[in-house]
N, CA, C and O atoms as a GROMACS GRO file, in nm:
protein
  356
    1MET      N    1   0.082  -0.117   0.000
    1MET     CA    2   0.000   0.000   0.000
    1MET      C    3   0.087   0.124   0.000
    1MET      O    4   0.193   0.128   0.062
    2SER      N    5   0.040   0.224  -0.069
    2SER     CA    6   0.118   0.348  -0.072
    2SER      C    7   0.080   0.438   0.044
    2SER      O    8  -0.030   0.430   0.099
    3LYS      N    9   0.174   0.522   0.080
    3LYS     CA   10   0.152   0.614   0.191
    3LYS      C   11   0.057   0.725   0.148
    3LYS      O   12   0.066   0.776   0.036
    4ARG      N   13  -0.034   0.762   0.237
    4ARG     CA   14  -0.129   0.869   0.204
    4ARG      C   15  -0.057   1.002   0.204
    4ARG      O   16   0.030   1.027   0.287
    5ARG      N   17  -0.096   1.086   0.111
    5ARG     CA   18  -0.038   1.219   0.103
    5ARG      C   19  -0.111   1.314   0.195
    5ARG      O   20  -0.229   1.296   0.225
    6ARG      N   21  -0.041   1.415   0.238
    6ARG     CA   22  -0.102   1.518   0.321
    6ARG      C   23  -0.200   1.600   0.238
    6ARG      O   24  -0.179   1.618   0.118
    7PRO      N   25  -0.303   1.650   0.299
    7PRO     CA   26  -0.391   1.742   0.227
    7PRO      C   27  -0.312   1.868   0.189
    7PRO      O   28  -0.214   1.903   0.255
    8ALA      N   29  -0.355   1.935   0.084
    8ALA     CA   30  -0.283   2.050   0.032
    8ALA      C   31  -0.270   2.161   0.136
    8ALA      O   32  -0.166   2.227   0.143
    9ALA      N   33  -0.373   2.184   0.215
    9ALA     CA   34  -0.368   2.290   0.316
    9ALA      C   35  -0.261   2.261   0.420
    9ALA      O   36  -0.188   2.351   0.461
   10THR      N   37  -0.252   2.136   0.464
   10THR     CA   38  -0.151   2.098   0.563
   10THR      C   39  -0.011   2.109   0.504
   10THR      O   40   0.083   2.151   0.571
   11ARG      N   41   0.001   2.071   0.379
   11ARG     CA   42   0.130   2.079   0.312
   11ARG      C   43   0.175   2.226   0.299
   11ARG      O   44   0.291   2.257   0.323
   12ARG      N   45   0.081   2.315   0.262
   12ARG     CA   46   0.115   2.458   0.252
   12ARG      C   47   0.156   2.513   0.387
   12ARG      O   48   0.249   2.593   0.395
   13LEU      N   49   0.087   2.472   0.492
   13LEU     CA   50   0.120   2.519   0.626
   13LEU      C   51   0.260   2.472   0.666
   13LEU      O   52   0.337   2.548   0.724
   14ALA      N   53   0.291   2.348   0.636
   14ALA     CA   54   0.424   2.295   0.667
   14ALA      C   55   0.531   2.370   0.587
   14ALA      O   56   0.638   2.400   0.640
   15GLU      N   57   0.503   2.401   0.461
   15GLU     CA   58   0.598   2.476   0.380
   15GLU      C   59   0.616   2.617   0.435
   15GLU      O   60   0.728   2.669   0.436
   16GLN      N   61   0.509   2.679   0.481
   16GLN     CA   62   0.520   2.813   0.539
   16GLN      C   63   0.602   2.811   0.667
   16GLN      O   64   0.681   2.902   0.692
   17ARG      N   65   0.584   2.708   0.747
   17ARG     CA   66   0.664   2.698   0.869
   17ARG      C   67   0.812   2.679   0.836
   17ARG      O   68   0.899   2.733   0.905
   18PHE      N   69   0.840   2.603   0.733
   18PHE     CA   70   0.978   2.576   0.696
   18PHE      C   71   1.044   2.697   0.630
   18PHE      O   72   1.154   2.737   0.669
   19TRP      N   73   0.978   2.755   0.530
   19TRP     CA   74   1.037   2.864   0.452
   19TRP      C   75   1.012   3.002   0.512
   19TRP      O   76   1.080   3.097   0.474
   20GLY      N   77   0.920   3.015   0.601
   20GLY     CA   78   0.885   3.145   0.657
   20GLY      C   79   0.740   3.174   0.625
   20GLY      O   80   0.681   3.113   0.535
   21ALA      N   81   0.682   3.267   0.699
   21ALA     CA   82   0.540   3.294   0.686
   21ALA      C   83   0.502   3.340   0.545
   21ALA      O   84   0.407   3.289   0.486
   22SER      N   85   0.574   3.433   0.494
   22SER     CA   86   0.543   3.479   0.358
   22SER      C   87   0.670   3.528   0.292
   22SER      O   88   0.763   3.572   0.359
   23TYR      N   89   0.671   3.519   0.166
   23TYR     CA   90   0.788   3.561   0.090
   23TYR      C   91   0.742   3.655  -0.020
   23TYR      O   92   0.664   3.617  -0.107
   24GLU      N   93   0.790   3.774  -0.016
   24GLU     CA   94   0.763   3.872  -0.120
   24GLU      C   95   0.892   3.897  -0.195
   24GLU      O   96   0.990   3.941  -0.134
   25PRO      N   97   0.897   3.871  -0.323
   25PRO     CA   98   1.020   3.895  -0.396
   25PRO      C   99   1.054   4.044  -0.399
   25PRO      O  100   0.966   4.130  -0.401
   26ALA      N  101   1.181   4.072  -0.399
   26ALA     CA  102   1.226   4.211  -0.402
   26ALA      C  103   1.187   4.275  -0.535
   26ALA      O  104   1.193   4.209  -0.639
   27PRO      N  105   1.149   4.400  -0.533
   27PRO     CA  106   1.113   4.466  -0.659
   27PRO      C  107   1.236   4.481  -0.749
   27PRO      O  108   1.347   4.506  -0.702
   28VAL      N  109   1.212   4.466  -0.875
   28VAL     CA  110   1.320   4.479  -0.972
   28VAL      C  111   1.341   4.627  -1.000
   28VAL      O  112   1.254   4.694  -1.055
   29ASN      N  113   1.456   4.677  -0.961
   29ASN     CA  114   1.485   4.817  -0.984
   29ASN      C  115   1.612   4.836  -1.066
   29ASN      O  116   1.665   4.947  -1.076
   30THR      N  117   1.660   4.729  -1.123
   30THR     CA  118   1.778   4.738  -1.209
   30THR      C  119   1.739   4.707  -1.352
   30THR      O  120   1.636   4.646  -1.379
   31SER      N  121   1.824   4.749  -1.440
   31SER     CA  122   1.800   4.718  -1.580
   31SER      C  123   1.914   4.630  -1.631
   31SER      O  124   2.026   4.634  -1.580
   32ILE      N  125   1.883   4.552  -1.731
   32ILE     CA  126   1.978   4.456  -1.789
   32ILE      C  127   2.047   4.521  -1.908
   32ILE      O  128   1.982   4.578  -1.996
   33ARG      N  129   2.178   4.512  -1.908
   33ARG     CA  130   2.254   4.564  -2.021
   33ARG      C  131   2.329   4.446  -2.084
   33ARG      O  132   2.410   4.382  -2.016
   34PRO      N  133   2.306   4.417  -2.211
   34PRO     CA  134   2.372   4.302  -2.274
   34PRO      C  135   2.524   4.323  -2.284
   34PRO      O  136   2.572   4.436  -2.297
   35SER      N  137   2.595   4.215  -2.279
   35SER     CA  138   2.740   4.220  -2.291
   35SER      C  139   2.780   4.254  -2.434
   35SER      O  140   2.727   4.195  -2.529
   36PRO      N  141   2.871   4.348  -2.452
   36PRO     CA  142   2.914   4.379  -2.588
   36PRO      C  143   3.002   4.269  -2.648
   36PRO      O  144   3.013   4.258  -2.770
   37ASP      N  145   3.065   4.187  -2.562
   37ASP     CA  146   3.154   4.081  -2.611
   37ASP      C  147   3.131   3.954  -2.530
   37ASP      O  148   3.202   3.931  -2.432
   38PRO      N  149   3.032   3.871  -2.569
   38PRO     CA  150   3.004   3.750  -2.491
   38PRO      C  151   3.117   3.648  -2.494
   38PRO      O  152   3.126   3.564  -2.404
   39GLY      N  153   3.202   3.652  -2.593
   39GLY     CA  154   3.310   3.554  -2.605
   39GLY      C  155   3.426   3.578  -2.511
   39GLY      O  156   3.518   3.497  -2.504
   40VAL      N  157   3.423   3.689  -2.436
   40VAL     CA  158   3.534   3.719  -2.347
   40VAL      C  159   3.547   3.613  -2.237
   40VAL      O  160   3.658   3.584  -2.194
   41LEU      N  161   3.439   3.557  -2.193
   41LEU     CA  162   3.445   3.453  -2.091
   41LEU      C  163   3.519   3.330  -2.144
   41LEU      O  164   3.604   3.274  -2.074
   42VAL      N  165   3.488   3.288  -2.264
   42VAL     CA  166   3.553   3.171  -2.323
   42VAL      C  167   3.703   3.198  -2.339
   42VAL      O  168   3.785   3.113  -2.307
   43ARG      N  169   3.736   3.315  -2.388
   43ARG     CA  170   3.878   3.349  -2.408
   43ARG      C  171   3.952   3.360  -2.276
   43ARG      O  172   4.071   3.328  -2.268
   44SER      N  173   3.884   3.407  -2.171
   44SER     CA  174   3.951   3.423  -2.042
   44SER      C  175   3.986   3.288  -1.979
   44SER      O  176   4.080   3.280  -1.900
   45LEU      N  177   3.913   3.184  -2.014
   45LEU     CA  178   3.941   3.051  -1.959
   45LEU      C  179   4.054   2.979  -2.031
   45LEU      O  180   4.106   2.880  -1.980
   46GLY      N  181   4.092   3.028  -2.148
   46GLY     CA  182   4.198   2.963  -2.225
   46GLY      C  183   4.142   2.856  -2.316
   46GLY      O  184   4.021   2.840  -2.329
   47ASN      N  185   4.232   2.784  -2.380
   47ASN     CA  186   4.190   2.680  -2.474
   47ASN      C  187   4.129   2.561  -2.400
   47ASN      O  188   4.182   2.519  -2.297
   48PRO      N  189   4.018   2.508  -2.452
   48PRO     CA  190   3.956   2.390  -2.388
   48PRO      C  191   4.048   2.268  -2.398
   48PRO      O  192   4.102   2.241  -2.505
   49PRO      N  193   4.068   2.195  -2.290
   49PRO     CA  194   4.161   2.082  -2.290
   49PRO      C  195   4.105   1.955  -2.353
   49PRO      O  196   4.180   1.860  -2.374
   50LEU      N  197   3.975   1.950  -2.382
   50LEU     CA  198   3.915   1.825  -2.429
   50LEU      C  199   3.897   1.818  -2.580
   50LEU      O  200   3.841   1.720  -2.630
   51ALA      N  201   3.943   1.917  -2.652
   51ALA     CA  202   3.919   1.918  -2.796
   51ALA      C  203   4.048   1.889  -2.872
   51ALA      O  204   4.157   1.924  -2.829
   52ILE      N  205   4.032   1.824  -2.986
   52ILE     CA  206   4.146   1.800  -3.074
   52ILE      C  207   4.188   1.932  -3.137
   52ILE      O  208   4.307   1.965  -3.142
   53ASP      N  209   4.091   2.007  -3.186
   53ASP     CA  210   4.117   2.138  -3.243
   53ASP      C  211   4.058   2.242  -3.149
   53ASP      O  212   3.938   2.269  -3.153
   54SER      N  213   4.142   2.301  -3.064
   54SER     CA  214   4.091   2.393  -2.962
   54SER      C  215   4.033   2.520  -3.023
   54SER      O  216   3.942   2.579  -2.964
   55ALA      N  217   4.081   2.564  -3.137
   55ALA     CA  218   4.026   2.684  -3.201
   55ALA      C  219   3.880   2.660  -3.241
   55ALA      O  220   3.796   2.750  -3.228
   56GLN      N  221   3.850   2.541  -3.290
   56GLN     CA  222   3.713   2.509  -3.328
   56GLN      C  223   3.623   2.501  -3.204
   56GLN      O  224   3.509   2.547  -3.207
   57ALA      N  225   3.675   2.445  -3.097
   57ALA     CA  226   3.597   2.438  -2.973
   57ALA      C  227   3.569   2.577  -2.919
   57ALA      O  228   3.459   2.604  -2.869
   58VAL      N  229   3.666   2.668  -2.928
   58VAL     CA  230   3.646   2.805  -2.882
   58VAL      C  231   3.538   2.871  -2.967
   58VAL      O  232   3.453   2.942  -2.913
   59ARG      N  233   3.540   2.849  -3.098
   59ARG     CA  234   3.436   2.907  -3.186
   59ARG      C  235   3.298   2.856  -3.147
   59ARG      O  236   3.203   2.934  -3.142
   60HIS      N  237   3.286   2.728  -3.120
   60HIS     CA  238   3.156   2.671  -3.083
   60HIS      C  239   3.110   2.725  -2.947
   60HIS      O  240   2.993   2.760  -2.932
   61LEU      N  241   3.198   2.730  -2.850
   61LEU     CA  242   3.161   2.782  -2.719
   61LEU      C  243   3.124   2.931  -2.727
   61LEU      O  244   3.031   2.975  -2.659
   62THR      N  245   3.196   3.007  -2.808
   62THR     CA  246   3.163   3.148  -2.827
   62THR      C  247   3.025   3.162  -2.890
   62THR      O  248   2.948   3.250  -2.852
   63ALA      N  249   2.994   3.076  -2.986
   63ALA     CA  250   2.862   3.080  -3.049
   63ALA      C  251   2.752   3.050  -2.947
   63ALA      O  252   2.645   3.111  -2.952
   64VAL      N  253   2.777   2.958  -2.855
   64VAL     CA  254   2.679   2.926  -2.750
   64VAL      C  255   2.658   3.046  -2.659
   64VAL      O  256   2.544   3.079  -2.626
   65TYR      N  257   2.766   3.111  -2.618
   65TYR     CA  258   2.753   3.229  -2.532
   65TYR      C  259   2.684   3.344  -2.603
   65TYR      O  260   2.605   3.416  -2.542
   66GLU      N  261   2.713   3.362  -2.732
   66GLU     CA  262   2.645   3.469  -2.808
   66GLU      C  263   2.495   3.442  -2.816
   66GLU      O  264   2.415   3.535  -2.804
   67GLU      N  265   2.457   3.318  -2.836
   67GLU     CA  266   2.315   3.284  -2.841
   67GLU      C  267   2.249   3.304  -2.705
   67GLU      O  268   2.134   3.348  -2.697
   68ALA      N  269   2.322   3.272  -2.599
   68ALA     CA  270   2.267   3.294  -2.463
   68ALA      C  271   2.245   3.443  -2.438
   68ALA      O  272   2.146   3.481  -2.375
   69VAL      N  273   2.336   3.527  -2.486
   69VAL     CA  274   2.319   3.672  -2.468
   69VAL      C  275   2.200   3.721  -2.550
   69VAL      O  276   2.124   3.806  -2.503
   70ARG      N  277   2.183   3.668  -2.670
   70ARG     CA  278   2.067   3.707  -2.751
   70ARG      C  279   1.936   3.667  -2.682
   70ARG      O  280   1.842   3.746  -2.679
   71ALA      N  281   1.931   3.547  -2.627
   71ALA     CA  282   1.809   3.502  -2.560
   71ALA      C  283   1.782   3.585  -2.433
   71ALA      O  284   1.668   3.623  -2.407
   72ALA      N  285   1.887   3.613  -2.356
   72ALA     CA  286   1.870   3.693  -2.235
   72ALA      C  287   1.828   3.836  -2.269
   72ALA      O  288   1.747   3.895  -2.198
   73THR      N  289   1.882   3.891  -2.378
   73THR     CA  290   1.844   4.025  -2.420
   73THR      C  291   1.697   4.028  -2.463
   73THR      O  292   1.625   4.122  -2.431
   74ALA      N  293   1.655   3.926  -2.535
   74ALA     CA  294   1.515   3.919  -2.579
   74ALA      C  295   1.421   3.907  -2.458
   74ALA      O  296   1.316   3.970  -2.455
   75LEU      N  297   1.458   3.826  -2.360
   75LEU     CA  298   1.376   3.812  -2.239
   75LEU      C  299   1.370   3.943  -2.160
   75LEU      O  300   1.265   3.981  -2.109
   76ALA      N  301   1.484   4.012  -2.151
   76ALA     CA  302   1.486   4.140  -2.080
   76ALA      C  303   1.399   4.243  -2.152
   76ALA      O  304   1.328   4.320  -2.088
   77ALA      N  305   1.405   4.244  -2.285
   77ALA     CA  306   1.324   4.339  -2.362
   77ALA      C  307   1.176   4.306  -2.347
   77ALA      O  308   1.093   4.396  -2.335
   78ALA      N  309   1.142   4.178  -2.347
   78ALA     CA  310   1.003   4.137  -2.335
   78ALA      C  311   0.946   4.174  -2.197
   78ALA      O  312   0.826   4.199  -2.184
   79ASN      N  313   1.031   4.176  -2.096
   79ASN     CA  314   0.986   4.207  -1.960
   79ASN      C  315   1.007   4.353  -1.923
   79ASN      O  316   0.980   4.393  -1.810
   80GLY      N  317   1.057   4.430  -2.016
   80GLY     CA  318   1.072   4.574  -1.993
   80GLY      C  319   1.186   4.612  -1.901
   80GLY      O  320   1.182   4.720  -1.841
   81VAL      N  321   1.288   4.530  -1.887
   81VAL     CA  322   1.400   4.563  -1.801
   81VAL      C  323   1.530   4.582  -1.879
   81VAL      O  324   1.638   4.584  -1.819
   82LEU      N  325   1.521   4.596  -2.008
   82LEU     CA  326   1.639   4.619  -2.091
   82LEU      C  327   1.683   4.764  -2.076
   82LEU      O  328   1.601   4.855  -2.088
   83ALA      N  329   1.811   4.785  -2.051
   83ALA     CA  330   1.865   4.920  -2.031
   83ALA      C  331   1.868   4.995  -2.165
   83ALA      O  332   1.882   4.935  -2.272
   84ASP      N  333   1.855   5.127  -2.156
   84ASP     CA  334   1.870   5.211  -2.274
   84ASP      C  335   2.016   5.209  -2.317
   84ASP      O  336   2.105   5.209  -2.232
   85PRO      N  337   2.043   5.206  -2.448
   85PRO     CA  338   2.183   5.208  -2.494
   85PRO      C  339   2.256   5.334  -2.454
   85PRO      O  340   2.378   5.332  -2.439
   86ASP      N  341   2.184   5.446  -2.436
   86ASP     CA  342   2.248   5.572  -2.400
   86ASP      C  343   2.268   5.586  -2.251
   86ASP      O  344   2.337   5.678  -2.206
   87GLN      N  345   2.210   5.497  -2.172
   87GLN     CA  346   2.215   5.506  -2.026
   87GLN      C  347   2.352   5.464  -1.975
   87GLN      O  348   2.404   5.360  -2.016
   88ASP      N  349   2.410   5.544  -1.885
   88ASP     CA  350   2.535   5.509  -1.820
   88ASP      C  351   2.505   5.444  -1.687
   88ASP      O  352   2.392   5.453  -1.637
   89ASP      N  353   2.607   5.379  -1.629
   89ASP     CA  354   2.588   5.315  -1.497
   89ASP      C  355   2.566   5.419  -1.399
   89ASP      O  356   2.547   5.390  -1.281
   0.00000   0.00000   0.00000
């Protein structure tokens, strides 16, 4: 026989006791500025040790980071937190 699950209300109460009474996320007051050079992280780590042709591996890793920056920029723009290009820190 399987063990009976707790009712949802009891489970929520137990979660509140564990995590705290209530959690309000902090308001977002910062803006996201995309990196002008996403490949700098790959270059800062040096050549990948697991590739036969490390230059090709660097190109592929740089392409992955560039795509991640594009996706993050699109998400920031969709949520209205993308920084103005003219805005300074």
